[in-house]
N, C-alpha and C positions, 0 to 999 in steps of 0.2 A: 576632513577625514573621510576616506572612502567608506561607503556603506557596506555593512555586513548584516546577515540575518540576526535579529535580536534573539539572544539565547540566554538560558541560565545553565551554568556549569556546576555540577555537583560531583565532588570527588569522594570516593569511599575512604574511610579512615584506615591508615596502615595498621597491620597487625603483625609486627615483626616476629613475635614468638611463635604464633600460629604458622606463619609463612615458613619460618626456619624448620619447624617440626614436619610440616607437609613436604617441603623440599627435600629434607634429609631422607624421609621414608620412601618417597616416590621417585626421587631423582628429577623432579620437575624443576624448571628454572624458577627463580623467585618471582618473576613477573606472572608466571602461570599459577604458581601457588597463591599469589595474591588474588587472582581471579576466583579460585575456588573458595578462598576465605570470604570474598565478597558475596558469595552465594550461600553463605552459612554452612559451608563444608569446612569444619574447623578442627577435624582430627585426621590423623594419618589413616585410620580405619575407614572413615567416611569417604576420604579421597580415593582410596583403593576401590571401594565399592562403586563410586561414581564413575571411575575410569573403566571398570569392568562390571557393568550392571548384572550380567548373567550369573555372577558369583553370589548374588543375594537370594536367599530362599524365596520361592514363589508361593504366595497365598493361593489356596484353592478357592476359585470363584464360587463354588457351591456353598462354601462356608461364609463367604463374604456377603453374598446376595441372598437374603432369606427367601425370595420368591423365585429364584432360578430353578430349583428342583421341580416346583409345580409347573413352571412354564415349559420345561423340557418334557414333562409327562403329557401335557396338553398338545404340544407340538408333535411329539413322536406318534401319538394316537392319530392325529390328523393326517400325518404323512402316510402311515401304514394303512389307514382306512380309505385313503383317496379323497378325503374331504377337501373341498376347495378352500385354499388359503389365499388371503390378499394382504399385500403390504402397502401401507400408506406412508410415503416418504415426504421429503421437503425439497424445495428447489434450489438450495445452496449446495456447495461441494460436499459438505458433511452428509446432508440428507440424501443426495444422489448416490454417493459412494456406499452409504449404508444400504440403500435400496438394492443396488447392484450386488453388493456382497451377499445379502440374504437370498436374493433371487438365485444367484449362482449356487449357493450352498443347498438351498431347499430343492432346487431342480436336480442337482447332482444326487441328492438323497432320495429322489423319486417322488417328490411332492407335486401336487397339482396346484400351482401357485401363479398369481398375477400381481399387478401393482397399479397404483394410481398416485399422482402427485398433483396437488392443487395448483390452479393458475395463479401465478404471482400477480398478474395484472388485474384479474377479475375477482379473485377470491381471497388472496392474501395467504398468510402463513397458517399451516396446520390443517388437520383433518376437519371436515365440516359435514353438515347434514346431507348435502348433495352426494358426497362421496360414499357415505354410509348407505344411503338409499340405493345408489347404483350397485354397490357390492351386494346388497341384499337381493336385488333384482337378478343378479348374476349367480345366485345360489352360494355365496360365500358363507362358510361355516366358522372360519377362524380369521380374525383380523389382527395384524401386528403393525403397530406404528413404530417408525424409526425416526429419531431426531425430532419428534413432536408428540403431542398427545397428553402431556402431563397436566395441561390446563384445559383440555377439551372436555369439560364435564358433560355438557349437553349432547354433543355428537356421540360420545362413548355410551351415555345412558340410552340414547336412541338405538345404538347397535345392540345393546343388551336386551332392550325391549323387543327387538326384531329377532332375537334368538342367536345372535352372533357372539361367539366367545371372543374376548379381546385381551391381548397382551400388549402392554405399553412399554416400549423401550425409548428412553429419552435421557437427556442430561441437563435440561434447563431447571431453573429454580422451582422448588415445590410450592404450589399455591396453598392457601388455607384449607380449601376443599379439594380432595383428590377425586378423579373420575372413578366410576364404579366398574373398573376393569377386573378381569379374572386374576391378573397378576401385573405388577408394576416393577420394572427394572430401571433404576435410576441411581447413578453414583452419588447424588445428593442425599440419598437415604442411608448411606453407610458412614462410618466414622471417617472424618476428613483427614486423619493421619494415615489412612489406608493407601497403599500404592495404587489402588484402582480409583481413587477419588476424583482424579482430574480427567477422566476419560470423556471424549466427545461422543456424539451419537453413534458414530461408526465403531467406537470401542465397545459399546454395549451390543451392537449387532455382531461384532466379531466374537464376543464371549458366547452369545446365544448360539451362533453357527458352529463354533468349534466344540462347545460343550455338548451340543446335540449330536454332532458327528462322533465325538468320543463315546457318548452313551450308546450310539448305534454301531460302534466298532469300526468306523470308517474315517477316523481323524487323519491318518497319515496320507490319505490319498489326495487331499486338496488344500492342505494348510497354506502352502506358499502363495497361491493366487489370492486367497483371502487376506493374507498378511500384506500383500501389495496394496490392496484396496484400503485396508486399515491405515496404512502409511499415508496414502494420498489424502484421505478424508481428515485424518487427525491434524496433519500439518496445515492443510488448506483451511481448516476451521480455527486455526490458531489456538488449539488446546494446549494446556501446560505440558511442556516436554520434560516431565519428571516422573518418578515412580514407574509404573508398568508401561506407560507411554514411551518413556525413554528406552526401556529394555527392548520392547518390541520394535520400536522405530529403528534402532541401530541395525537390527536384522532386516527389516523391510527396506531401508535405504540401500543396503548392500544387494538386495535382490532386484531392485527396480531396473538397473542397467540391462539385465538379462530376463526381463519379465516374461512370464508364461501367458500373460493376457494380451491378445492381439490389439485390443483398444489402447492399452498403455504403450505398447510398442509404437503404434501409429501416432499417438499423442507426442511421444518423445521425438519421433521423426519430424513431425510438423512444427514443433516448437524449437527445434535446434538444440536440444539439451545435449551436452557433451557426455557421452557414455564411456569414454576411454578410461575414466577413473574406476576404481573398484566399487565405489559407493556414490550414490547421488547425495547432494547436500539439501538441507531444508529450503535454501534459496531456489534450487531447481524446481521445487514444487510451488513454493510461495510466489515466485515471480514468473514462472514459465507454465507449468502444467496446471496449477490451481486456477490462475486467471482464465484460462481457456475453458475449464470446466464451469467456473462461476459465471462466465459471460453468457453461457447458454441459459443458466438459471435466471439471469437478470433480464435478458432481452430476447431470449429464444425459447425453444421447446425442450423441456427437460428430458423428453423421450429420446432425444439425440444422444445424451450422455448415457442413459441407461442402456440403450442398444449398443453404444460404443463399448461399454464395459462388460457386457454379457455375451457379445458375439464371439464365436471361435473362428470367424472368417476374416483373415487379414485384409482382404480387399474391401469388405464391408466396413471394417474398422477404419481403413484409410479414408473412405468416403465420409464417414462421420467426423473424422479428425479434421478434414478440410472444412466442414461446416463450422466446427469449433474455431478454426483459425479465422475464417471470414467473420464470424460473429464477434470474436475478440477484437478484430480490427475495427469493427463498427462500435463496439463498446469503448475502445480507446478514443475514437473520434468524438463520441458523445461526451466522454469525460473531459476531453480537452476543451470542447466548446462550452460546456456548462461551467467548468473551472474558470475559464476566462471571464465569463459573465458574472460569476459569483465574486471573483476578485474585484471586478469593476464596482460591484455593489459595496464590497468591504472598503474600497479605497475612498468612497464618498463619506464614510463614517469617520469621526474624529476619535480614533482609538487611543490617542496619547494621553487623554485625561484620566483614563481608568474608570470612567462611568459606565462604559459598555464592557461587561465581563463575560458575556456569552454572546456569540453571533447567532442571530436568527434571521435567516434569509428565505425569501419567497419569490418565485417567479413562475409564470405560466410556461408550459411547453418543455419543462425539464423532465427527463425520463426518470421516474422514481425507481427504476431498476438499478440505476447507477449513481444516484445522488449520495448514497452512503460512502462510495469511494471518494467522491469529491469532498465530502465532509471530512474524511480522514486527511486528505491533502491540505485542507484549509487549517485543520488543527496543527499539522506540521509547519505550516507557513506562519500562522498567527499566534500559536501557543495558547489558545483559549478554547473552551467548549464550543462546538458548532452544531446548530440545529438548522438543517437545510430542508426546504419543503417546496412542493409544487401542488398545483390544483389536480385533485382526483376526478372531480366532476363539477357541475355548476355550483354545488353547495358545500363541497368538502375539500379540505386540504390534507395532504399526506406527506410525511417527512421522515427523515432519519437523523440520528444524533450520534455524535462521537465526543468523548470527554478527554480530560487530562488527569494526571494522577491524583490531584487534590480535589477532584470534582466527581460526584457520583451521579451519573446520568439518570439511573432509575429513580433515585431519590428526587432529582429535579422534576422528573415527569410526575411523580406522586404529588409534589408540591403544587404542580399546575393542574391537578386533577379536575378542578371545577371548570376549566376551560377546554379540557380534552374529551375526546370520545374514547377510542381504544388506544392503549399504549402498552408497551412492554419493553423488556431489555434487562440490562445488568449494569454494573458500575461503569464499564467503559463504553457501552454502546446501547442504542435503543431505537425504537420506531414509534411513531405516533400518528394519530389522525384527529381532526377536529372540524367543526363547522366554520365556515368563512367568517361569520359574524363574531366568532370568539377569538380571532387571531390577535387583536389588539390586547385583549385581556391576558392571553397566553404570553405575549411579549412582556407585559408588566410583571406577571408572576415569575417568569423565567429570570428577568433581570433582578428581581427581588431576591430570589434564591441564590443567584450567582454572587450578589454583593454580600450575602450572609456567609458564603462558603470561601470566597476567594479574595485575596489581597492584590492590589495592583502589581506588586513585584512578582506575583506568581503567573502573570499573563505573558509569559515568554516560553518558547519550547524548551523542555528540559533535556539536557545532555548529561547522562550519568557516566562518569569516568572511572575506570577501574584503577588505573595507575599512570603516573608519569613515566615516559620512556624516552630514550634518545633514538633518533633515526638509526644510529649505528647499532642499536640493539636488535634491529629487525633483520632476521636472516631465516634460512630454511629450518633451522632447529627450533627457533621460537614459533614459527608458523606451524610446524609439524606438531608441536606440543599443544598449541592452541586448537588446532584442527582436531586433536584427539578428544577435546571436550564436547564436540558435536554429539547430538543434534541441537542446534540453537533454536530458541523459541521462547514463548511465555514460560516464566519460571526458570529458564536457563538462557538469559539474554547473551547475545554475542558480545565478547569483550570489546571495550572501547578504551584506547590508550590516548595520551596526549603528549605533545612535545612543545617546548617553548622556543621562542626566538627562531622561527623557521622562515627561510626566504622562499617566496614563490618565484622560482627562477624562470619558469615558462608556463604559459597558460593559453589555451585556445578552446573555442566552442566546438563541440562535436554533437552530432545527433540533434535532438529537440531540446536545446537549452541546457546540455550538460557541459562541464568544464573539465578538460584534460589538463593535468598539472605535472610539473616537475618541481619537486621540493628539495631544499638543501638546508643542512644544519651544520654548524661548526662543531667538530668533535672536541673532546677534552684535550687531545694531544695537539690541537691546532689544525688538523686536517678537515676535510669536508666529506659529508655523506649525502649523496643524492638518491632520490627515490621517486618513481613515478606514482601517479595517483589519478583519481577521478572524483568529482563531486557531482552528484545527480541533481538535476532540476534547479541549478543555481544560476541559470543564464541571466536572470534579472539583476544579479550582483556582479556580473562581469563588467569591467576587469577588476579582479580582486587586488587588495593592497599587497604591497611587496613583502612586508615584514609582519608575521602573524604568529600567534600560538594556534596550533592545529589539533583537533580531535579526530580520531580515525579508527577504522577497523582494518585488519589485515586481510589481504586477498591474494590469491595465486592467479597469475595471468600468463597464459601460454599463447605465443604467437609464432607460427612457422617453426615449431619444435623448440622454441626458446622459452623457457619458463622462468619467470621472475616473481618475487614477492613485492607487491605494491600496496598502496593504501587506498581505502575508500573513505573520503573525508566526510564527516558528519557534523563538524562544527569548526568555526574559526572565530577568533577575536583578535583585536589589535594587541600585539605584544608591546612591552615597554619600549623596546627599540623602535618599533614601528610608529608608536605614538609620538616619540620624540622627533623622528624623521619627518612625519607629517606636520607636526607643529612647526618645525623650521621652514616648511614650504608654504605656510599660509600667505605670507607677503607675496611670494611668487605667483600663487594662485590668483590673488586679488589683482595683480598686475596683468595676468593673462585675460582675466575677465574684463578689465578696463580697456585693454587693447582691442578685445573682440567687439566691445560695444562701440568703440570709436570707428573700427572698420565697418561695422554694420551701418552706422549713420552715413558714412561716405558712400557705401554701396546703395543705400536707399535713395540718395540724391542723384547718383550717376546712372543708375539703371532704370530702364523702363520695362514694364512687363511685356513679354513676348507671347504669353499664353494666357487665356482667361483663367481666373481663379477657380479652384475646385469648390463646387457648392457644398455647403454643410449638409450632412446626411443624418437624418434622425431615425430612419428605419433600421431594422435589424440588418447587419452586414450580410451580404450574399456569401454563400459557401464558396471557397476557393480551393483548388486542388492543392494537395500537400506538396506537389512538385513546383508550385509557383515560386517558392523561395528555396534556394539551394542549400546543401549541407554547409556547415559553417566552419571556417578555419581562420579566425582573425590572428593578426600578428601580435607579439608581446607589446604591451602598452606601458610606458614609463609611469612611475607612481604619481608624478605631478599631473599627468594627463588623466590618469584615473580619478584623481581628486577633482580635476576640472569638470569632468562629466559625471560626477557622482549623482547629481540630481536629475539627470536626463532620463526620466522614467518612461515617457512616451515620445512626444514629438516636440521637444523644447529646442528651438533653433536660435534662441536669443544669444547664445554665446558662441555660435559656430564661427569657424575661422575663415580662411580664404575661400574664393568662389568655386574653384574646381580642384579635383583630386582624383587619383587612381589608387586602387587597392585590390588585394586578393582576398577572396572569401570563399571557403569550401573548395580550394584549388581552382577557382575560377576568377578571371579578371573582371573588374567592375570599374565604372567611372561614376563620379557623383558631382553634382553642381548645386549651388545654392543661389536661388533667384529671388530678386526683390519683386513684390507685388505692390498693389496700390496701398498707400498709407505705410504703416510699419510692418505689414505682413510679409512673410517669407515663405518660400516653397523649396523643399529639398527634392531633387530628382536623382534617382539611382538607376543606372542603366547596366544590364548584363550583356554578355557576348552574343546573346540571341536577339538583341534589339528590343527586349522588353524593358519598360520603364516603370519604376514605382515612384509615384508622385505624392508627396505629403505636404499639406499646408500646415503652417505653424499652429499649434493648439488644437488640431483635429485628431480624433481617434480613428478616423477612416481615411484611406487613401485610394488612389486609382492605380491599377496594375494592368498593363497591356502595351501593345505596340502603337496604339493611337488612342486619343481621348474618346473618340466616338465608340470604339469597341472595347474600352477598358472595363474591367470589373472593379466593383467596390470591395475593398478588403479592410479588415480590422487590423491596424498596425500595432495593436497591443498584443497580438499573438506572438509567442516566443520567437518564432523564426524571423518574423519581420522586425521585431524589436532588436534582435542582435544584429541584423543586417544594418539597421539604421544607426545603432550605436557605433558599429565599425566604420560606417561612412563618416560620422561626425569626428571620430578619432582621426581618420585619414585627412579630413579637411583641416583639422587643427595642426597636423604634422606637416602639411604641404608647405 
């Protein structure tokens, strides 16, 4: 049976009476009404408010936040008297947009204001004594923290001792002891059923800025630019998109295509976001704009983002946006490299027994600015909590953690308290540091906690399904109504539907390990419905089996003025029909393998090696250009061949077929040849139309790439691009 990612599928229970009531009142399709019911919107009135959030009465923030009025008095006095004000932000997208938002607002209102952001590499998160002392030396009279400060008891106490007034704006969990600030503004302090409860740090900055402008009689002059920054920061920080966030984001997303901020204009240009629509989508920020902002905070200088978002000069903004683009490319390269090495570590573990219920990885030279991203990808791949770490210095380790729904990361870190130094976070994510000699104890405590919290059957990625649908249900009306439920995010997840007994009619690799699909399903009346689709980062599972149940999101795809509704596949499992078909093919597969082994023995006796064997390489693979392997466009593969190569994860040549073959890959011609070496060893040679040869010896994770062995580079053939090229060559050999 062809391999598919291990997953848990969980379907919401149908609520026919609720669905009927919502559908009748709102004229929504039953599938869309089911989505609302799944999100605890169970009355026609609640559905109407959800669809039009501006109709809900807005709470006055002055009544919601007890310290807001006092904060505004202190701020207005500092602005009007010309006292120097300083903002201390954070180096993630939330902290940087918060800083830029307050800078823009306060400077527009005439304040004497500057800012500082701690060094991610040298200082870590949050305000510290060094920043406070620098502010004092610069004559700062009022300090405002954004997206940090709620746990900074000692630095805030130092600021107060030095005569600096302090306003803390933050959204992180409240510690037992609060800092001695003049005022604290945090949505964790208010009733959690309030519409303001889910705000990110940029939400608190937005409330302070707009409330101060309203108090000074200048609100209407600059609301829209601040709303755009609020939108960027809230979505990039993955704040819950409910309550006041949802209300303001629907406005902000509609404004972004015609943004008044040059930096946002430049960022949209650089990232290639399509602004032809009336409104941007959360994905445009989550996957395009946000990563370019966050990349700077992770491996660059946050000042680039601040200057990008506060400048009024479009050319300056474009220069900063180019820096963001280059930094994001480097961030992607680092992530790809670290992810490959982390996966190699995971593959050495026996995860099938259920004894390992949380992954704890450690390697030198990993950039701790990006390991959190890799941790998220590993959670997606393995479906278990991931704690990934690297060496901070000779004596300390620093790491990031990401969890699954049934596992609380912060509770896990608390359980490991005796082995850790500093740590923090929340249910889904966290960070930690520890001494090197405590790592083994940390590992013991972590596995102990994971075994208490998780059962083996929970260690698979969870796919939550809103409802079963037929491919024939998918049309522009359904997509339009689903799109009306935007913005998607935490608290309002994008709908996932599923269809049974779907045929994978066509499939090919595109980009870096993605699979472009054509799916087909038999209709109730006996006809066929075909639909295009994509599945991201599933190159390791190519080729996919022919008959499957498929889980997906709906996407609009426009190409050369032709717009279609397609699907973004998020899950697959073998359908009943697919399992029966593959079961009937088992004897055929065994025969193919037997024939291949016989051919292998004959080749081993008849052929003499014409080239020396590739030496084993134990050092770290040298970096190779991304252009070394081409874009990928494999041909459709029969189900029996897919089964035959199901286990060829790296360089398994044991069942390869004939000696030579030709194939196309990424619109390019290739030839491949299987050669026998000394003993039972084999070597696969793949040649492109430029005369470059990729040579891989059986059982080796490294190969040689070049026009001659003397000048060839050592490459890691486990990288997705090489992996797919090798798989397609093996398929071509078998079909020859």
